[in-house]
C-alpha positions as CSV (number, residue, x, y, z in Angstrom):
1,M,104.8,5.4,88.8
2,M,105.5,1.8,87.8
3,T,109.3,0.5,88.1
4,T,111.4,0.5,85.4
5,R,111.1,-3.3,85.4
6,Q,106.8,-3.3,86.1
7,A,106.7,-1.6,82.9
8,A,109.0,-3.8,80.7
9,Q,107.3,-6.9,81.5
10,L,104.0,-4.6,80.4
11,I,105.4,-4.2,76.8
12,H,106.4,-6.9,76.3
13,D,102.8,-8.5,78.0
14,A,100.8,-5.7,75.5
15,L,102.8,-6.3,72.7
16,A,102.7,-10.4,73.0
17,A,99.0,-10.5,73.8
18,A,98.4,-7.7,70.7
19,I,100.4,-10.6,68.6
20,S,98.0,-13.2,69.5
21,N,94.9,-11.0,68.5
22,D,93.8,-10.5,72.4
23,I,92.7,-7.2,72.2
24,N,91.1,-6.8,74.9
25,R,94.4,-7.4,77.1
26,A,96.6,-5.5,75.0
27,V,94.6,-1.9,75.8
28,E,94.3,-3.1,79.2
29,L,97.8,-3.4,79.7
30,V,98.7,-0.5,76.8
31,T,96.2,1.9,79.4
32,Q,97.4,0.5,82.6
33,L,101.4,2.1,80.8
34,V,100.0,5.5,80.4
35,T,97.7,5.6,82.7
36,D,101.3,4.9,84.8
37,S,103.3,6.7,83.6
38,D,104.8,10.4,82.3
39,A,105.1,11.7,79.7
40,T,108.9,11.0,79.5
41,R,108.6,7.0,80.3
42,M,106.0,7.0,77.1
43,Y,108.5,7.8,75.2
44,S,110.5,5.1,75.7
45,V,107.0,2.4,75.7
46,C,106.6,3.8,71.9
47,T,110.0,3.7,70.8
48,A,110.3,0.1,72.1
49,F,107.2,-0.6,70.4
50,A,108.2,1.5,67.1
51,E,111.9,-1.4,68.1
52,A,110.1,-4.0,68.3
53,G,108.9,-3.4,64.5
54,H,111.5,-2.3,63.0
55,R,113.2,-6.1,64.2
56,A,110.1,-7.3,62.5
57,L,110.2,-5.3,59.1
58,R,114.0,-6.5,58.7
59,Y,113.8,-10.0,59.5
60,T,110.9,-9.7,56.8
61,F,112.9,-8.2,54.1
62,G,115.9,-8.8,55.1
63,D,118.3,-8.4,52.7
64,K,116.4,-6.0,51.2
65,A,115.3,-3.8,53.6
66,P,116.5,-0.1,53.7
67,R,119.4,0.4,55.1
68,P,119.2,4.8,55.9
69,E,122.7,4.4,56.7
70,N,123.1,4.0,53.1
71,G,120.5,6.5,52.1
72,D,118.5,4.6,52.3
73,F,114.4,4.5,53.7
74,W,111.8,3.6,55.2
75,I,108.6,5.1,53.6
76,V,104.6,5.6,54.0
77,E,103.9,5.1,51.5
78,Q,99.5,5.8,51.2
79,L,96.7,3.9,48.6
80,E,95.0,7.2,48.8
81,E,96.3,11.3,49.0
82,G,95.4,12.0,52.5
83,T,94.7,9.6,54.6
84,L,96.7,9.4,57.5
85,D,95.2,13.7,57.6
86,A,92.6,12.3,58.0
87,A,93.3,9.3,61.4
88,P,95.7,11.2,63.5
89,A,95.9,7.9,65.9
90,Q,97.2,6.3,62.7
91,A,99.7,8.9,61.3
92,F,101.0,9.0,63.9
93,A,101.5,5.1,64.9
94,S,103.3,5.4,61.1
95,R,105.0,8.2,61.0
96,F,106.2,7.4,64.3
97,L,107.8,3.8,63.1
98,I,109.0,5.3,60.0
99,A,110.5,8.1,61.3
100,H,112.3,5.1,64.2
101,C,112.8,2.5,61.4
102,N,115.1,5.3,59.4
103,G,118.0,6.7,62.9
104,D,115.5,10.0,62.4
105,Q,115.5,11.4,66.7
106,A,114.3,14.8,65.4
107,S,111.1,12.9,63.7
108,T,110.7,11.1,66.0
109,T,110.4,13.2,69.0
110,A,108.2,15.8,67.0
111,Q,105.9,13.1,66.4
112,Y,105.7,12.4,69.9
113,E,104.9,15.2,71.0
114,T,102.8,16.7,68.3
115,A,100.5,13.8,69.4
116,L,100.9,14.2,73.5
117,I,100.0,17.4,72.4
118,A,96.4,16.8,70.6
119,G,95.3,15.5,73.3
120,P,95.0,11.8,74.4
121,E,92.2,10.6,71.5
122,V,95.0,10.8,70.1
123,F,97.9,9.9,71.5
124,V,96.9,6.6,73.5
125,G,94.6,6.2,69.7
126,G,97.9,6.8,68.2
127,V,100.0,4.0,71.1
128,M,97.0,1.3,70.4
129,R,97.6,2.1,66.8
130,L,101.5,2.0,67.4
131,V,101.0,-1.3,68.9
132,A,97.8,-3.0,67.0
133,D,101.0,-2.2,63.2
134,V,104.0,-4.0,65.0
135,A,101.6,-6.7,66.1
136,G,100.6,-7.3,62.7
137,L,104.6,-6.7,61.6
138,A,105.1,-9.8,64.0
139,R,102.5,-11.6,62.5
140,T,104.1,-11.4,59.0
141,A,108.3,-12.1,60.7
142,I,106.8,-14.8,62.5
143,K,105.2,-16.3,59.1
144,E,108.4,-15.8,57.5
145,L,109.9,-17.8,59.5
146,E,108.3,-20.5,59.3
147,A,107.9,-20.1,55.1
148,R,111.7,-20.2,55.4
149,E,111.3,-23.2,58.0
150,S,109.4,-25.3,55.1
């Protein structure tokens, strides 16, 4: 199993590749993380990606960002009812990220365990979707930063 430092570098590199739309490289790095990590390490990996997404969301929304400590919560809105249920990997990514953003450790853990039990297609696909979603949030935050600096 890789060291914590190596895992941290792969997390950084995977997110950087995804943000720059180097999808093949991002997939390669996430695959390496999944292959060389146990379930406990992968939970930490998912949490690290989710934290990057949370920071991007807080930056993008600024003072308007929900504050769970004040009773406000992040939510997932579906354009059509059942959309997430039809896409288990995306459901994991969205629900894990939102649970993390809300500081809901029990739901974060439950989402992770559900994806892990569902098998490699849902689990690995879910981690890939999480990285892609966080990269999209980071790109939005970068655009917001550029707009503020203009």
